[in-house]
C-alpha positions as CSV (number, residue, x, y, z in Angstrom):
1,M,84.2,128.1,90.6
2,T,87.0,128.6,93.1
3,E,90.0,126.2,93.2
4,K,90.1,123.8,96.2
5,V,92.7,124.8,98.8
6,R,95.1,121.9,99.5
7,C,98.1,121.2,101.7
8,A,101.2,122.8,100.1
9,W,102.9,119.5,99.5
10,A,100.1,118.4,97.0
11,N,101.9,120.1,94.2
12,S,102.2,117.5,91.4
13,P,99.7,115.2,89.7
14,I,100.8,112.1,91.6
15,Y,100.6,113.9,94.9
16,L,97.3,115.6,94.1
17,D,95.5,112.3,93.6
18,Y,97.0,110.8,96.7
19,H,96.3,113.9,98.8
20,D,92.7,114.3,97.7
21,N,91.7,110.7,97.8
22,E,93.8,108.8,100.4
23,W,96.1,110.7,102.7
24,G,94.5,111.4,106.1
25,R,91.3,109.5,105.3
26,P,90.7,106.7,107.9
27,V,91.5,103.2,106.7
28,H,90.0,100.2,108.5
29,D,90.9,97.4,106.0
30,D,93.7,95.1,107.0
31,I,95.0,94.7,103.5
32,R,95.3,98.5,103.0
33,L,96.8,98.9,106.4
34,F,99.4,96.3,105.6
35,E,100.1,97.9,102.2
36,M,100.7,101.3,103.8
37,L,102.9,99.8,106.6
38,I,105.1,98.2,103.9
39,L,105.1,101.2,101.6
40,E,106.0,103.6,104.4
41,G,108.9,101.3,105.4
42,A,110.0,101.1,101.7
43,Q,110.1,104.9,101.6
44,A,112.8,105.2,104.3
45,G,115.5,107.4,102.8
46,L,113.5,108.1,99.6
47,S,110.8,110.5,98.5
48,W,107.1,109.5,98.8
49,A,106.7,110.2,95.0
50,T,109.3,107.5,94.3
51,V,107.1,105.0,96.3
52,L,103.8,106.2,94.7
53,K,105.3,105.7,91.2
54,K,106.2,102.1,92.1
55,R,103.0,101.3,93.9
56,E,101.3,99.4,91.2
57,A,104.4,97.3,90.6
58,Y,104.4,96.6,94.4
59,R,100.8,95.6,94.3
60,A,101.5,93.2,91.5
61,V,104.6,91.5,92.9
62,F,103.5,91.5,96.5
63,D,100.2,89.7,95.8
64,G,98.0,92.7,96.3
65,F,99.6,93.1,99.8
66,D,97.8,90.1,101.1
67,P,99.8,89.5,104.3
68,K,98.9,85.8,104.3
69,K,100.7,85.4,100.9
70,V,103.6,87.7,101.8
71,A,104.2,85.8,105.0
72,L,104.9,82.6,103.0
73,Y,107.6,84.1,100.7
74,D,110.7,82.0,100.6
75,D,114.3,82.8,99.5
76,A,113.4,82.2,95.9
77,K,110.5,84.7,96.0
78,I,112.7,87.2,97.8
79,Q,115.4,86.9,95.1
80,A,112.8,87.4,92.4
81,L,111.6,90.5,94.2
82,L,115.1,91.9,94.5
83,A,115.5,91.4,90.7
84,N,112.4,93.3,89.9
85,E,113.1,96.9,88.8
86,G,109.5,97.9,89.4
87,I,110.0,98.1,93.1
88,I,112.6,99.4,95.5
89,R,115.2,96.7,95.5
90,N,116.6,96.8,99.0
91,R,117.2,93.5,100.6
92,L,116.5,94.7,104.2
93,K,113.2,96.3,103.1
94,V,112.0,93.3,101.2
95,N,113.0,90.9,104.0
96,A,111.2,93.3,106.4
97,A,108.0,93.0,104.4
98,V,108.0,89.2,104.9
99,I,108.9,89.4,108.6
100,N,106.3,92.1,109.1
101,A,103.6,90.1,107.3
102,R,104.1,87.2,109.8
103,I,103.9,89.4,112.8
104,F,100.9,91.4,111.3
105,L,99.0,88.1,111.0
106,E,99.8,87.1,114.6
107,I,98.4,90.5,115.8
108,A,95.3,90.1,113.6
109,E,94.7,86.6,115.0
110,K,95.1,87.8,118.6
111,H,93.0,91.0,118.3
112,G,90.5,90.0,115.7
113,S,92.2,92.3,113.1
114,F,95.2,94.5,112.8
115,D,92.8,97.4,112.4
116,K,91.4,96.8,115.9
117,F,94.9,96.6,117.3
118,I,96.4,99.7,115.7
119,W,93.4,102.0,116.0
120,A,93.1,101.3,119.7
121,Y,96.2,103.5,120.1
122,V,94.0,106.5,119.2
123,D,90.9,105.2,120.9
124,F,89.4,104.4,117.4
125,K,89.2,108.1,116.5
126,P,91.6,110.2,114.4
127,V,93.8,112.6,116.2
128,T,93.3,116.1,114.7
129,G,96.2,118.4,114.2
130,H,95.7,122.1,113.9
131,W,98.5,123.1,111.7
132,K,98.4,126.3,109.7
133,T,101.4,125.4,107.4
134,F,103.1,122.2,106.4
135,E,106.2,123.4,108.2
136,D,104.2,123.4,111.5
137,I,103.6,119.6,111.3
138,P,106.0,117.8,113.6
139,L,108.2,114.9,112.4
140,T,106.6,112.7,115.1
141,I,104.2,112.7,118.1
142,P,104.4,110.8,121.4
143,I,101.8,108.2,120.3
144,A,103.8,107.4,117.2
145,D,106.9,106.9,119.5
146,K,104.9,104.5,121.6
147,I,103.5,102.5,118.6
148,S,107.0,102.3,117.1
149,K,108.5,101.1,120.4
150,D,105.7,98.5,120.8
151,L,106.0,97.2,117.2
152,K,109.8,96.9,117.5
153,K,109.4,94.8,120.6
154,M,107.1,92.5,118.7
155,G,109.8,92.1,116.0
156,F,108.6,94.5,113.3
157,K,111.3,96.0,111.0
158,F,111.3,99.5,109.4
159,V,108.9,100.9,112.0
160,G,110.8,103.8,113.4
161,T,108.9,106.6,114.9
162,T,109.0,108.8,111.8
163,I,107.8,105.9,109.6
164,I,105.0,105.1,112.0
165,Y,103.9,108.8,112.2
166,S,103.9,108.9,108.4
167,F,101.8,105.6,108.4
168,M,99.4,107.2,110.9
169,Q,99.0,110.2,108.7
170,A,98.5,108.1,105.6
171,V,95.8,105.8,107.1
172,G,94.0,108.7,108.8
173,M,94.8,107.9,112.4
174,V,96.0,111.5,112.4
175,N,94.5,114.3,110.4
176,D,97.5,116.5,109.6
177,H,96.1,118.3,106.7
178,T,96.6,122.0,107.2
179,T,93.6,123.9,108.6
180,D,92.9,125.7,105.3
181,C,92.8,122.4,103.3
182,F,89.5,121.1,102.0
183,V,90.3,117.6,103.2
184,Y,91.0,118.8,106.7
185,K,87.5,120.4,106.8
186,E,85.9,117.2,105.5
187,M,87.6,115.1,108.1
188,V,86.7,117.4,111.0
189,K,83.1,117.3,109.9
190,K,83.2,113.4,110.0
191,A,84.9,113.2,113.3
């Protein structure tokens, strides 16, 4: 049996699982979309491995990333989060999660779901990259720039263009697996 070919960055156990089972696979569940939006923002300035290692702690203390619950967090809850060593204890990022939850819910109410809103940017179909190597993948694309700009206008925090592009990759709005990767091939067949 031959070994599966993967993207070069999938080079450790934590990355292997994430790469094989999540990254680049379309997500249409609002809770998961909110989770990835918050985690991508939490990653700013850090490695994705750091975030993945803290993911279960995040799920526990952020009420399973239920935006309805996160939107209600008060100062006492924020202080408790900032004291929790299981997550990234950055006041701006924690405050952003609460602010973003409130806006996320407004969007979901207006559009029927956040999923409908965000996927409309790519006409409800993943954008497929055709990258031979990881180094070929850009840091952002024009549609990520537009989404970032629109989200910032709405009041979202930690939604810069690179963060939004990473979010798009994570939730499968963009298939940026390298062309030799087995996941790339699976996603192209499904498209």
